[in-house]
Each structure stands twice: as C-alpha cells, then as structure tokens.
KEFI-11304 format. One record per residue: x, y, z of N, C-alpha, C in turn. Coordinates in steps of 0.1 Angstrom, whole numbers, plus 2048, in hexadecimal, padded with zeros to 3 digits. Layout:
N
XYZXYZXYZ/...
This chain:
588
70CC7F39D703C7339A6FFC6C3A7/6F2C6B3A86EDC653B56F0C563B5/6F3C4F3C06F5C413C16EAC3C3CB/6EBC2E3CD6E1C283D66E3C2E3E4/6EFC313E86F2C363F46EAC433F8/6E8C4B3EE6E0C573EF6D1C553F2/6CDC483F06BFC453F36BFC3C400/6CBC3B4066CAC334136CCC24410/6CEC204036CEC124006DDC0D400/6DFC024096EDBFD40C6F1BF53FF/6F6BFB3F56FBBF53EA706BFD3E3/710BF73DC71ABFF3D6714C063CA/71BC103C5716C183BB714C113AE/71BC073AB71AC0039F71BBF03A2/714BE939A713BDA39C709BD5392/708BC73936FFBC038A6F7BB7390/6EBBB43896E2BAA38E6D7BAF399/6CFBA639E6C5BAB3A86CBBA83B6/6C8BB23BF6CDBB23CC6C1BB33D6/6C1BAD3E16B7BAF3EB6BEBB43F8/6BABC13FC6C0BC74086B6BCC411/6BABD141C6B0BD84256AABE541F/69FBE8424697BF441E699BFF428/69FC0B4226A0C1742B694C1D431/688C1942967CC1F42E675C18439/676C0943966EC03442675BFA44B/682BF5448687BEA44F68BBED45D/68EBFA460691BFE46E684BFD477/678BFE47166CBFE479666BEF47A/66DBE5474668BD847566EBD047F/668BC548466DBBD48E679BB6489/679BB147D686BAB47768CBB746E/695BBE47569BBCA46F6A4BC6464/6A9BBA4636B3BB74596ADBAF44D/6A0BAF44D698BAA44269BBB1434/6A0BA942A6A4BAF41E697BB0415/690BBB417682BBB410683BC4403/68FBCB401690BD43F6698BCD3EB/691BCB3DF696BC53D469CBCF3CB/6A9BCE3C66B0BD83BE6B4BD23B1/6B1BD73A66B6BD33976C1BDC395/6CDBD83976D9BE03956DCBE3387/6D7BDA37D6D9BDD3706D1BE836B/6C4BEA3706BCBF436C6BCC00376/6C2BFF3826C1C0838B6B4C0C392/6ACC0139469EC0439969DBFA3A6/694BFE3AF691BF63BA682BF53BF/67FBED3C7671BEC3CB671BE43D9/66BBE83E3669BE23F165DBDA3F1/65FBCD3F4653BC43F464BBC4401/650BCD40A649BCE417641BDB417/647BE6415640BF441763CBF940A/642BF43FD63FBF83F1647C033EB/652C083F3659C133EE661C0F3E1/660C173D7667C153C966EC213C5/677C1F3BD67FC2A3B6688C263AD/691C313A769AC2D39E6A5C3739E/6B1C343996BCC3E3996B8C4738D/6BBC543906B8C5F3866C5C64380/6C7C643736D3C6936C6D0C73362/6DBC7C3616DBC863556E0C7C349/6E1C8133D6E5C793326F4C75334/6FBC7F33970AC7C33C70CC72347/705C74352705C6A35C700C5C358/6F7C5B34E6F2C4E34A6FDC47343/705C4F33A710C4833371AC4433D/71DC4C347727C48352724C3C359/716C3C35C711C2F363712C2335B/70FC2434E710C1934571EC14344/728C1D345737C1834473BC11351/735C1735C738C0F369732C0336A/726C0136571FBF5365726BEA35D/72BBEF351732BE5348740BE034F/746BEA357752BE535F74DBDB36A/742BDD37073EBD437B73ABC7374/735BC7368732BBA362740BB235F/749BBA35B756BB335875CBAD364/75BBB4370760BAF37C757BA2380/74BBA337E742B98382747B8B37A/74AB8E36D74FB8136575BB7C36B/763B85370771B7F37576FB77382/762B7938875FB71394760B62392/75DB5D38575DB5038276BB4A381/775B52380783B4D380788B4A38E/78EB40390794B3C39E79EB483A2/79CB4E3AD7A5B583B17B3B543B5/7BCB5B3B47CAB583B77CBB593C6/7D1B4F3CC7D1B4E3DB7E1B523DF/7E1B583EB7EFB5B3F07EFB593FF/7FAB5A4057FBB5B4137F3B6741A/7EFB664267E8B7142B7EEB7E42A/7E7B884267EDB944257EDB9B431/7F4BA64347F3BAE4417E5BB3443/7DEBB74397D0BBB43B7C7BB0440/7C9BA343B7C1B984407C5B9444E/7D2B944517D6B9245E7D0B9B467/7D0BA74647CABB246D7BCBB0470/7B5BAD4657A6BAA4667A4B9E46F/7ABB9346D7A9B884757ACB8A485/7B6B924877BBB944947B1B9D49B/7AABA649379FBAE49A794BA549E/793B99499789B8F49C78FB844A6/79AB874AD79FB7F4B67A5B714B1/7A8B714A37ADB6549D7BBB69497/7C5B6149C7D3B634987D6B5E48A/7E1B634847E5B5E4777E9B50477/7EFB4C4847F3B3F4857E8B35484/7DDB3848A7D0B2F4897CBB2F47C/7CAB3B4757C6B3B4677CEB3445E/7DBB3445E7E4B2E4567E4B1F458/7E2B1A4667E1B0C4687D5B06461/7CAB0F45F7BFB0A4587BFB0D448/7CCB114447CFB134367C5B1F431/7C3B274397BBB344347C5B3D42C/7C0B424207C8B4A4177C2B57416/7C9B6040E7C5B6E4097C2B6B3FB/7B8B743F67B4B743E87ADB813E4/7ADB843D87A5B8F3D2799B8A3CB/78CB8D3CF780B853CA775B903C7/76DB8E3BD762B973BA757B933C5/752B9E3CA747B9D3D373BBA63CE/72FBA03CD723BA73C8720BB23D0/721BB23DD71DBBE3E6725BCA3E2/732BC83DF73ABD33DB739BD73CD/736BCC3C5736BCF3B6744BCF3B0/74EBC93B875CBCA3B2764BBE3B9/770BBE3B6779BB43BB77FBBB3C8/781BB33D3785BB83DF78EBAD3E7/795BB23F179DBA83F9795B9F401/799B92402791B89409799B7F40F/793B78419799B6B41F794B60417/79EB5741479AB4B40C79BB3F415/78FB3941978DB2E42378BB2141C/795B1841E793B0B41678AB0141E/781AF941777AAEF41D782AE1419/787ADB42378FACF422787AC3425/787AB941D781AAC420789AA141B/78CA99424796A8D4227A2A9141B/7A8A9C41F7B5AA041B7B4AA940E/7A8AAA4087A7AB23FB79FABE3FD/7A3AC93F679AAD63F678FAD43EC/783AD43F2776AD13EA76FADF3E9/774AEB3EE76CAF73ED775B023F2/773B0E3EE778B1A3F376DB243F6/76EB2A402764B3440676CB41408/766B4C40276DB59402766B6240B/76DB68415767B7241E76DB7F41B/765B8A417769B9741476EB9D421/779BA542277EBAC42F77ABBA42E/774BC042476FBCD424761BCE429/758BC442474ABC5429747BB642B/73BBB4433737BA6435730BA1428/739B99420733B9241473BB86412/735B7C40B73CB7040973AB6C3FA/743B623F6742B5C3E9749B4E3EA/746B463E074BB383E1751B343D4/758B2A3D475DB253C8752B1E3BF/751B223B3746B1C3AB747B0D3AB/73CB073AE73CAF83AD742AF13B9/746AF93C474CAF33D0742AEB3D7/748AE13DE740AD73E673AADE3F3/72EADD3F6728AE2402729AD840E/735AD8415737ACE41F73AAD642B/73DACE436740AD344474DADA443/74FAE644975CAED449764AE6455/771AE445377AADE45C776ACF45E/772AC945376EABB454779AB2458/785AB445378FAAA457794AAD465/795ABA46A797ABC47878EAB6482/780AB547E776AB2488774AA2487/778A9C47C776A8E47A77FA87484/779A7D48C780A76496781A7C4A4/77CA874A677DA8D4B2771A894BC/773A874C876AA824D275FA8D4D4/763A9A4D475AAA64D575BAAE4C9/750AB04C2750AB84B6748AC54BA/74CAD14B6745ADD4B9741AE34AB/734AE34A872EAE849C72BAF749E/72FAFF49472CB0D495725B11488/720B1E488718B2247C721B28471/72DB2C474737B3246A744B2E46C/74DB3146275BB2D462763B3546B/760B4246E767B4A477765B45485/758B40489756B3B49575EB2E498/75FB2648E767B1A490776B1D491/77BB2748A788B2C48C78BB3349A/781B3949F781B3F4AD783B344B7/77CB284B577EB1D4BE78BB164BE/790B154B079DB0F4AE7A7B194B4/7A4B264B57AEB304BB7B0B2D4CA/7A5B284D07A6B254DF7A7B164E2/7ADB0F4D77B1B014D87A6AF64DA/79CAF84D3791AEE4D1793AE84C2/798ADC4C279CAD74B5790AD04AE/785ACE4B377AAC94AE770AD24A8/774ADF4A676BAE94A276AAE8492/75DAEA48E75AAE948074EAF247D/74AAF447073FAFD46E736AF9462/729AFD463720AFB458725B0344B/722AFD43F727B03434722B10430/715B1343470FB1F42F706B26439/709B24446700B2B4516F3B25452/6EAB2D45A6DDB2845D6D3B2E453/6C9B2644F6BEB2B4456B5B3544D/6ADB3D4466A4B4644C69AB3E453/694B4545E68BB3E46867FB39460/67AB3F45666EB3C44F670B34442/67CB2D441680B27435676B1B434/672B18427667B0E42666DB00428/679AFE425680AF242868EAF442A/694AED4346A3AEE4376AAAE2435/6A4AD742E6AAACA42C6B8ACC425/6B7AD541A6C3AD84136CFADD41C/6CBAE54256D6AEB42F6DBAE1439/6D4AD643A6D8ACC4436DFABF43D/6E1AC142F6E8AB64296F6AB442D/6FDABD43170BABC43670CAB4442/700AB444A700AAB456700A9C452/6F7A994486F6A8C444704A8643E/70AA8F436716A8C42F721A89439/722A9144472DA9044E729A86459/71EA7F459719A77464724A6C468/728A6445D731A5946073EA5D465/744A6745E751A6B461753A7446D/749A7D47074AA8747A741A86486/734A8648372AA8748E727A79494/727A6F48D724A6249272FA5D49C/73CA5E499746A594A3747A624AE/744A6E4AE745A784BA73CA744C6/742A754D1739A734DE731A7E4E0/735A8B4DE72DA974E072FAA04D4/722AA64D1722AB14C771DABE4CD/726AC84CF722AD54D571EADE4CA/711AE34CB70BAEB4C170DAFA4C5/717B004BF71BB0D4C2715B174B7/709B164B5702B1E4AA700B2D4AF/6FCB354A56FAB434A86EDB454B2/6EFB4F4BB6E3B504C56D8B594BF/6D3B574B36C9B5F4AE6BEB554A9/6B3B5A4A46A7B524A06ABB46496/6B1B4A48A6B5B404816BFB36486/6C8B3B48F6D3B324956CCB2749E/6C3B2D4A66BCB234AF6B4B194A8/6ADB1E49E6A4B144976ADB0A490/6B8B0E48B6C1B054826C8AFC48C/6CBB004986D1AF84A36C8AEC4A7/6BBAEF4A86B1AE54AC6B0ADB4A1/6B0ADF4946AFAD64896BBACD488/6C7AD248B6D4ACB48A6D3AC1495/6CFAC54A16D0ABB4AC6C6AB04A9/6BAAB34A36B1AA749F6B8A9E495/6C1AA448C6C6A9C4806D2A93486/6DAA994906E5A914966E0A8849F/6D6A8D4A86D1A854B36D5A8D4C1/6C9A914C76CAA994D26D1A934DD/6D3A864DE6D9A7F4E96E7A814EA/6EEA864DE6FDA894E0700A984DE/6F5AA04DC6F7AAE4DA6F7AB74E7/6FEAC14E76FFACA4F26FDAD94EC/6F9AE24F56F6AEF4F1701AF94F7/707B024EE70FB0B4F3708B194F4/709B1F500703B2C50270CB37503/70AB424FE712B4E4FD70FB58508/718B6050C715B6B51670CB7550F/704B7C5176FCB87512704B9050A/6FEB944FE705B9D4F570EB964EB/710B8A4EB718B834E270FB794DA/711B794CC707B714C470EB644BF/71BB634BF723B584BB730B574C1/737B4B4BD744B484C374EB534C2/74FB584B575AB624B2756B6F4B9/749B724BB744B7E4C2749B7D4D1/748B724D774DB6F4E475CB724E5/763B6C4DC772B6E4DC776B7C4DB/770B844D2773B924D076FB9A4DD/763B984E275EBA14ED762B9E4FB/764B914FD767B8C50B774B8350C/77AB80501787B79502786B69502/792B64503794B5650178DB4E50D/790B5251978AB4B52577BB4B523/774B55520766B5651F760B4B514/768B4B509764B414FE766B32503/771B3050A773B2250F768B1F51A/764B2952275AB2752D74CB23525/74AB2951A73DB2551273EB1750E/749B1350A74AB0450574AAFA510/751AFE51B753AF5526745AF452E/73DAFD52D72FAFD534724AFA52B/727AF451E71CAEF516713AE651E/706AE751C6FDADE5236F7AD451B/6F2AC851F6ECABF5166E0AC450F/6DEAC05026D2AC64FA6C5AC3501/6BCACC5026B0AC950A6A7ABF501/6A2AB5508699AAB50268CAAB50A/682AAD503674AAF509672AA1512/66EAA451E669A98527676A9152D/681A9852D68EA93533694A9E53C/695A9C54A69AAA65516A1A9F55D/6A7AA75666ADAA15726A9AAA57E/6AFAA858A6ABAB05966B1ABE596/6BDABF58F6C2ACD58D6B8AD7586/6B2AD157B6A9ADA57469CADD57D/69AAD658768EAD9590692ADC59E/69EAE35A06A3AE55AD69AAF05B4/694AFA5AD68CB045B3681AFE5B9/679AF55B266DAEE5B7672AE65C2/67DADF5C2681AD65CE683ADE5DA/68AAE95D868DAF25E5680AF85EB/676AFB5E2669B005E6662AF45EE/663AE85E965DADC5EF662ADA5FD/670ADC5FE676ADA60B672AE5615/672AF0611670AFB619661AFC61E/659AF661664AAF761A647AE9622/651AE262664EAD562D647ACB626/647ACB619640AC1610632AC460F/62CAD061461EAD261361BADD608/625AE0600622AEA5F6617AE75EC/616ADA5E960CAD75DF5FFAD35E4/5FEAD15F15F2ACD5F75EAAD85FE/5DDADB5F85D5AE65FE5C9ADF605/5C3AE660E5B8AE26165ACADF60D/5A5AD4611598AD160958CAD9610/58EAE061A583AE762157DADF62D/583AD162E57EAC963A58BAC5641/58EACC64D59BAC965359DABB656/593AB365A595AA465D599A9D650/592AA1645597A9A6385A4A9E634/5A9AAA6375B7AAF6335C2AA663A/5BEA9F6455C8A966495CBA8B641/5C3A886385C4A7C62F5C5A80620/5BFA8B61D5C0A9060E5BFA9E60D/5C8AA46055C8AB26035C8AB45F4/5C3ABF5EF5C3AC35E15D2AC55DC/5D5ABF5D15E2AC15CA5E1AC35BC/5E8ACD5B65E7ACF5A85EFAC45A1/5ECAC25945F3AB958C5F1AAB590/5E4AA85955E2A9A5995D6A95593/5D5A885925C8A8058D5C2A7959A/5B5A7D59D5AFA785A95A3A705A3/5A1A645A8597A5B5A358DA5B5AF/57FA5E5AD575A5D5B756BA525B3/568A495BC55FA3F5B8555A3E5C4/54AA375C153FA355CB533A305C3/52BA285CB51EA245C4515A2F5C0/50CA2E5B8502A385B54FCA3E5C2/4F9A4B5C24F3A525CC4FBA525D9/506A4F5D950FA505E5514A5E5E9/513A675DF517A745E2523A7A5DD/528A735D2535A765CB534A845C5/52AA865BD529A935B6526A9F5C0/51EA9C5CA51BAA65D4528AAA5DC/531AA05DF53CAA35E7546AAA5DD/547AA75D1550AAE5C854CABC5C6/53EABE5C553AACD5C553EAD55CF/53EACE5DC542AD75E7551AD85E7/559ACE5E4566AD05E356BADB5D9/563ADC5CD566AE75C4564AF45CB/559AF65D2555B025D8560B065E3/564AFC5EC56DAFE5F657AB025F0/57FAFD5E558CB015DF58AB0F5DA/57EB135D457CB205CF57DB2A5DA/576B285E5576B305F1584B325F8/58BB265FA596B266025A3B2A5FA/5A3B265EE5B0B275E55ACB2F5D9/5A1B355D759EB3C5CA5A0B345BD/59CB275BF59DB1F5B3592B205AA/595B1D59D58AB1D59358AB1058C/57EB0B58757DAFD583576AFC576/57AAF256F573AED56356BAE0567/55EADF562556AD356754FACD55B/550AC0559549AB9550540AAE559/533AB255B52AAAA56351DAA855C/51CAA155250FA9E54C503A9A554/506A925604FCA8D5684F6A9956F/4FCAA55704F7AB05784EFAB956F/4EDAB65624E5ABE55A4D6ABD55D/4CEAC755B4D1AD35534D9ADD55C/4DFAE85574E6AF155E4E0AF756B/4D3AFA56A4CBAFF5754CCAF6581/4CCAE85804CCADF58A4DAAE0591/4E5ADF5884F2AE058E4F4AED595/4EFAF858F4F1B055964E9B045A5/4DEAFE5A54D7AFD5B24E0AF65BC/4E6AEB5B84EEAE45C14FAAEC5C6/500AF25BE50DAFB5C1509B085C9/4FEB0D5C54F9B1A5CC4F5B185D9/4EFB0C5DC4EAB0A5EA4F6B065F2/500B015EE50CAFE5F5514B0C5F7/514B135EC51BB215EE515B2A5F8/507B2B5F7500B346014FDB2E60E/4FDB2160F4F8B1A61B4E9B1B61E/4E2B1D6124D3B1E6134CDB16608/4C2B1060A4BBB095FF4B6B145F5/4B4B0F5E84B0B185DF4A0B1B5DF/499B115E548BB125E5486B115F4/479B165F7473B1560446EB06607/476AFD607472AEF60A476AEA617/47FAF161E484AED62B483AF9634/484AF5641483AFF64D48EB0A64B/499B096444A2B1364249DB1E639/4A3B2A63B4A1B356324A5B31624/49EB3561A4A3B3260C4A9B3E607/4AFB3C5FA4B6B475F34ACB515EE/4B1B5E5EE4AAB695E84AFB6A5D9/4A7B715D14ABB735C34B8B795C2/4BBB835CA4C8B8B5C94D2B805CD/4D1B785D74DBB6D5DA4DEB645CD/4D2B615C74D4B575BB4DDB5F5B1/4DAB6C5AF4E2B745A54F0B745A9/4F3B775B5500B785BB508B6A5B9/500B5F5BB506B525BA50AB4F5AB/501B545A2503B51593511B58590/512B6459451FB6C59252BB65598/52AB615A4536B5A5AB539B4D5A5/530B455A3532B3859D536B3858F/531B41587535B43579545B47578/549B4F582557B52583560B48586/55CB3D58D565B33592561B2558B/557B24584555B1757D551B1956E/557B10566553B0F55854FB01555/543B0054F53DAF354D53EAEE53E/542AE353C543ADD52F536AD552C/530ADA521523AD451E523ACA513/519AC1511519AB6508513ABA4FB/514AB24F250CAB54E5508AA74E0/500AA74D54F9A9A4D0503A904CE/50FA924C9518A874C6520A834D2/51FA8A4DD527A874E9535A8C4E8/53CA8C4F354AA914F4554A864F6/55FA864EF56AA7D4F1573A834FD/57CA7C502585A8150B58EA8C505/591A8A4F9599A954F2590AA24F1/584AA04ED57BAAC4EC57AAB34FA/579AAB505577AB1511584AB8517/590AB251559CAB851959FAC4511/59BAC450459DAD04FC596ADB502/58AAD9507582AE550C588AE951B/58EAE0522595AE252E5A1AEA52B/5A8AE95215B3AEF51D5B0AFE51A/5A4B0151559FB0F51259DB15520/597B0D529594B125375A1B1653E/5ACB0E53C5B8B115425BEB1F53C/5BDB2052F5C3B2C5295BBB3852B/5ADB3752B5A5B4352C5A1B4753B/5A0B3B543599B3E5505A2B3A55B/5AFB355585B8B325625B2B2656C/5ACB1D5675A5B135705B1B0B577/5AEB065845B7AFF58C5B3AF158C/5A7AED58A5A1ADF58C598ADC581/596ACF57F58DACA575586ABD57C/579ABD57A571AB257E569AAB572/56CA9E571565A9756655CA8D56D/54FA8F56C546A87574539A8456C/539A77567542A6B569548A6755E/551A5D55F558A5755454FA51549/544A4B54E53CA43543534A4C53A/533A5A53D52CA63534535A68529/542A6452954AA6951D546A60510/548A65505547A5E4F8554A564F7/554A494F9560A414F9562A3C4EB/56DA3E4E4570A394D757CA2F4D8/57AA244DC584A194DE587A134D1/594A144CD598A0E4C05959FF4C0/5929FA4B45909EC4B359C9E34B6/59B9D94BD5A69D04C25AC9D54CF/5A89E14D55AE9E54E15A49E14EC/5A99DB4F65A29D650259D9E250A/5939DF51358E9E951B59A9ED526/5A19E552A5AC9E75345B69F052D/5B99ED5215C49F65185BEA03517/5B1A045145ABA115115AAA1A51D/5A7A145285A7A1B5345B5A2053A/5BFA185375CBA1B5395D0A28531/5CDA285255D0A3351D5C8A3F521/5BCA3E5255B3A495295B9A50535/5BCA475405C2A4D54B5D0A5254A/5D7A4E5415E5A5353E5E3A61538/5DAA6252F5D7A6F5285D2A79532/5C9A7653A5C3A7F5445CDA8354E/5D6A7A5545E0A7C55D5EAA86558/5EFA8354B5F9A8B5455F4A99543/5E7A9A53F5E1AA853E5E1AAF54B/5DDAA85565DDAAF5635EBAB3567/5F5AAC564603AB1567607ABB55D/604ABB551609AC4548603AD154A/5F6AD254E5EFADF5515EEAE255F/5F5ADA5685F5ADC5765E6ADD57D/5DEAD35795D1AD357E5CEAC8588/5C5ACA5915C0AC059A5B3ABA593/5B4AAE58D5AAAA75855A3A9D58D/597A9D58D58EA93594586A8C58A/587A7F58957FA77580576A6E589/568A6F58655FA6658D55CA59585/55FA4E58B55DA41584555A3858C/54AA32586541A2958F546A1B58F/545A1559C549A0759C5409FE596/5449F159353B9E658E5319E4599/5289DB59551D9D859E5229D15AB/51F9D65B65249D05C35189C95C9/51B9BE5D15129B65D850F9BD5E5/5039BD5EA4FF9C35F75049BA602/5089C160D50C9B96184FF9B4620/5019AD62B4F69A86334EE9B3639/4F49BE63C4ED9CA6424E69D2637/4E69CD62B4DE9D56214E79DF61A/4F29E261E4FB9ED6185059E860F/5099F06065149EC5FD5229EE604/52C9E56005399E760653F9F4600/54A9F9606550A05601558A015F4/555A075E955DA035DD56AA085DD/573A015D5581A055D4583A075C5/58FA0D5C2591A105B3592A025AB/5959F75B25959E95AB5889E55A8/57D9EC5AE56F9E85AA56A9F059F/5719FA59A56CA0258E56D9F9582/5639FA5795629F256E56E9F4565/5739E956157D9E955558B9E6558/5909EC56459F9EA5645A49EE572/5AF9E75765B69EB5835BD9F7580/5BF9FC5755C6A085725C0A14579/5B3A1357C5ACA1F5845B5A22591/5BAA175975C1A195A35D0A1C5A0/5D5A145975E4A155935E8A2258F/5E1A285865E5A3457F5E0A42587/5D8A415915D3A4C5985DDA515A1/5DEA5E5A45E5A645B05DEA625BC/5D1A635BD5C9A615C95BCA5B5C5/5B8A515CD5ABA4B5CC5A2A4D5D8/596A515D658CA545E057FA4C5DD/578A475E856BA425E6561A495F0/557A4D5E954CA525F3540A485F6/53EA46602535A3B60652AA40611/51EA3B60F514A3F61A50BA3361B/505A326284FCA2762B4EEA2A625/4E7A206224DAA2361B4CFA22626/4D2A226324C8A2263D4C1A3063D/4B4A2F6404ACA3B6404B2A4564B/4B3A526484B7A5D6514C6A5D653/4CDA5564E4DDA5464F4E2A5E646/4E7A6964B4EDA736414FCA73642/502A6A648511A6964A516A6363D/520A6A638527A6662A536A6562E/53BA5962A549A5762D552A5A620/55CA5F623566A62617573A5961A/575A4F612580A4561458BA4A60B/596A4D6105A3A506095ABA43608/5ABA3E5FC5B0A2F5FA5BEA2F5F5/5C3A3A5EE5D0A3B5E95D4A4A5E8/5E0A4D5EC5E7A595EA5F5A575E7/5F7A5B5D9606A585D5610A605DC/60DA6D5DD617A775E4615A775F3/61DA725FB61BA7060A61AA7E611/61EA8960961EA95610610A9C60F/607A976075FAA9C6065EFA9460B/5F3A886125E8A806175EDA7261A/5E3A6A61F5E5A5C6225D7A55622/5D8A486225CBA406225C3A43630/5B7A4462E5AEA4663B5A0A49637/598A4C641589A4E63F584A5A648/57CA61642575A6B64B567A6A648/55EA6E653550A6E65054BA7E650/544A8064653DA8E64552EA8C646/527A96648518A9664A512A9F640/509A9A638503AA162D4F6AA7631/4F4AB462E4E8ABB6314DFABC625/4D4AB56254CCAB56184C7AC2613/4C4ACB61C4BEAD96174C9AE060F/4D5ADF6134DFAE860C4EAAE0605/4EAAD26074F4ACA5FF502ACB605/502AD361150FAD5617514AC761F/522AC5620527ABA62752EAC1634/52AABD63F530AC264B53AAB7652/543ABB65B54BAB1662544AAB66E/539AB2672532AAC67E524AB067E/51BAA868550DAAB68650BAB868C/514ABC695511AC969E515AD4694/51EAD268B521ADD682516ADF678/510AD5674505AD566B4F8ADC671/4F8ADA67F4ECADF6874EFAEE68B/4FBAF46874FEB0168B504B02699/507AF76A050BAF86AD51BAF86AD/521AF76A152FAF96A0531B03695/53DB0969353FB1268853FB0C67B/538B12671538B0D663545B0E65D/54AB03658557B0365355AB0D646/54EB1164054FB1A635553B2963A/552B2A647555B3764C563B37653/569B2C654576B2B65A582B30651/
C-alpha cells in the first residue's frame, strides 16, 4: 500500500485532520523553501498545493482500503487520548541523551523541572516520547509544553496559559535575556545566565496580518519582569520572522533598554551556537550584545570610517572646487549642505549659479536638479547655459563667433545629461512637490546638487495660526534635512526686503538678515552668500560675498570679485582672462 512518503509528502502513513506541509513539487524552487503550501486531508487521503496546483490522492485496493480504515481508526483513538494529561516522570535516558546532544545537561533541565512524558503528536499520528517543559508563574505551573524527541513537533496542555517561559527565574533580574524558544533559554541557563526566558510560541510568520496576540505575553510580564530590568537582551532567531518579531518586541518594551544579540555566521539561535561552537562562543554573544539601534541616534564609533577619512584628507574631503580658485579660498562645494544665496534683483544670482552648476559638472562630473521658474521658457534657460558651456554667444549679436547648429545639438545632449528641470503647472508646486521630484532625480539620475531659484516662486501653504517666522523655520529645516539625507548640495535663492540706496546710488550688500520673513535664513543655513554689483554703466564687476560658512574646513567669510561677460554670460576672475590675455579657467 502506498503512503504519503511514496509521493514525497512529509507525513506519517496514518493520521487525522488537515495538515499543511511543504510541497515536493514546488517548495524547493521557491524563495521560501519552508512554505507549507500543500494542504492534506488525512481523513480522506487527498491533497492539493495552493501554489503550483499539484493535487492527488492515495490509491488503494479493496483490501488496502480496509486496512487503511482500521489504521485511521487507531489514529483517531490516539488523538482522543491527547486530551488526557500525560503521565510525567523523571527524565528518561533517551531524553537525557537528546538534551546532551543539544549541549544541555540533565542537571540544568532538572533544575528547571523538565520531565519526560508520552504524548500524542499530530505529525507522527501517534503517541511518542517527549520532553515536558513547565511554565511556572508566581510559583505555580500554569502550562506544560511538550517537545517530541523523535521529530520536531510540539504540543501543549489544553487550556494552558500563554505566558513567558521561565517567568519566575527572570523576574527581578537586572538583565533579562529573551529568546524565541525554550531550548534557547535552557542553553543560556546552561552557561550560567540566570535571567534567560522565552516567548511562549515563537515568532509569527513575516506576513502575519497582526501580531498583537503574539505580543500579549510582553504586556503581561511588563510589571514583574521587563519593567524592573535595567537591560533586556533580545536573543531572537536570526531569520526573517525572528528579526521582525525582535523589532516589534523592542518597540513594545522600549528600545531605550533593549540590546541586540548577534550570532556567529551559520548559527541561527542560542542553542545552535552552544551545539556548534561551545559555551565560550555563546557567552561571547551575550557579553557583546549591542544597544538596540534607534533611528537618529548614533555615536562616533558608528562613524569612525568617515572620521578617519576626514582626518586623512586634511579636512578637505567634503569641499570641492567651485571652478574659481580665488573663491575656493572662501567657499567650496560640499554635499549635504543648505546654501542660501541672496542679492537684489538683476545682481547676477541666477547667472552665477548657472556657471557654478556647469563648473561642478565639468570638474566633478556632477549632475543637478533645477527649479527655476524665472528662467522659463526652457529655450531661454538653455541659451544661458549653452553660451557658458561653449564660451560662445548663441546669436550673431556680438563681435565673437556664435554657436553653430551642430554645437547647439551637442550642447543639448551634454546639458540634458547633467541637468534635470522641474517645471511648474497651473496650481503651482509646494516644497513637498518639488522635493518629491528631486528625490526621483536622485534615484534615476544620481544628481549631486539642487538649485531652488527663487523661494518666492514656491506655492506656500502656511497653516492658519502659524507665523511667517515659524513657517520659514519649518521650510528651512525640511530642505536642510533633505540635503543631508540625500547628500546633496542645495542652493536656495531668496530675495532681500526692499533696501535703501546709498548716497552713491548703489544698494548696500544684503545679508541673510535682510531676507524677508525671518532671521532663520542665516541661522539654519550651512553657508550664506550674497551676489552684488554696482549699477554704474559699464561696470561688469560682480562681487560674491561669503557671509557664513558653518564648516571651517570648506571655507570662511570673505569676498571675491568676478567679471561678467555679457556675450557669453561667463564669470571670469580677471578682466585679462575675459579678454583672452590669461588662460580660460574652463580649460584649467
């Protein structure tokens, strides 16, 4: 007579009820090879796989059918006996041998009142030898859990309380070690950790709809066990369900007192470490438990690689040339920074930022995301960038040679590879809309910098009751955090309030404190720059004032003068360079 084993199904020949096991047809080819996708009705001898659709049934002759019915009757009788409390005895030689194979001595097991018993197990379809593990709470036995020593199968006392295993031993301990199974807790007790305890039923599946029921034992033991403890070491299984369960438990207990136990490669739990690598290895795992990670909380040890690189680079690792050597003495490009650029209208802020963008693309292979509504339509912004890129005017309006159509085509290709532009729509864009699009540019195009020019073109949705100062503070914090999170050099252009002309007819150099709305423009920026020029006819000198640099390694306060060439929009460090009498910095 054929049995389930003849079909590759891991079930005893006889049994009752519905069972879910791995499918011999598809489980080995799946990512989750232990997924129990094959449903077997042992009363009818039929099966069906919910993943691959394989179905079948046990085939019998008339004589075999009668024999199968008799065996099934015997199995049902054994199953009824399961409801009777099993007789307990001292550990049998077979039980002691089984425990010792797992590194757990009979003395440790007896100290925890572990017994031997004969219990019905559904996987075997019969009564078999088992360990009887008591769950003690406040001096009373509130449940028994039975672990088969022939195959991996479990049973529990009907109506038993689902509480923490080794409750009484863990209660009152300064350090509690929570494991996923009773054998792991016994393994830790074997190496003299008295605060070891275990979850009552292991970890839930990764895709469980809700695990609140699985966490009830934490709430129940909070006052007696977890609350008084100074540290709770989470020694859960090193698999997907174990890690997910560990995170949920840490949140329920409080991450501030939780620590993570890490196992050696090839070991999945505490008992596995004891068996494969011995007592000292298991003790090392516990002694080297690390504070549970908390998002946004770190120390210098966690960042030592970056610190060493910072030291070896002389503090200049994060500062890159702007393309103007004289300006580099005061300001260098740095990722993860918020840079505020101000200046009165027509002072050259946008023109200067366009060349900074191109310099970074040429020198450092940077790519940029740009939100610049004042430079629309796209053809106009292209003209400004292309003229700087080629060093030629786009049209024949100047004495210089103008671009050819092939040069325009090449510029379109080059600039499209290095810049992505965020466009506007009828409703306008909020800062969240804009940052969402920049996030796409980071993921798809690996951009290194972002220019928002200007602030007043954003659709601002200031909540009722919030002051302008409060709103600007939140805006700047959001953009600065975004810059640091995505490691971008972010430049925000913000106009100053109306300034009074000086006696010479020029406006004073604005500072971040002159920007409308709030002193936070200076307070929250990593770097502040002002672009200023005289309004006198024929004066093409443009001053770049570096007014604040938070990181002294990438700059300091100071001013440089650049010279703007109207035909190409380029900024040069001297009049001679603009006239071609000195090397063009774009070729350096």
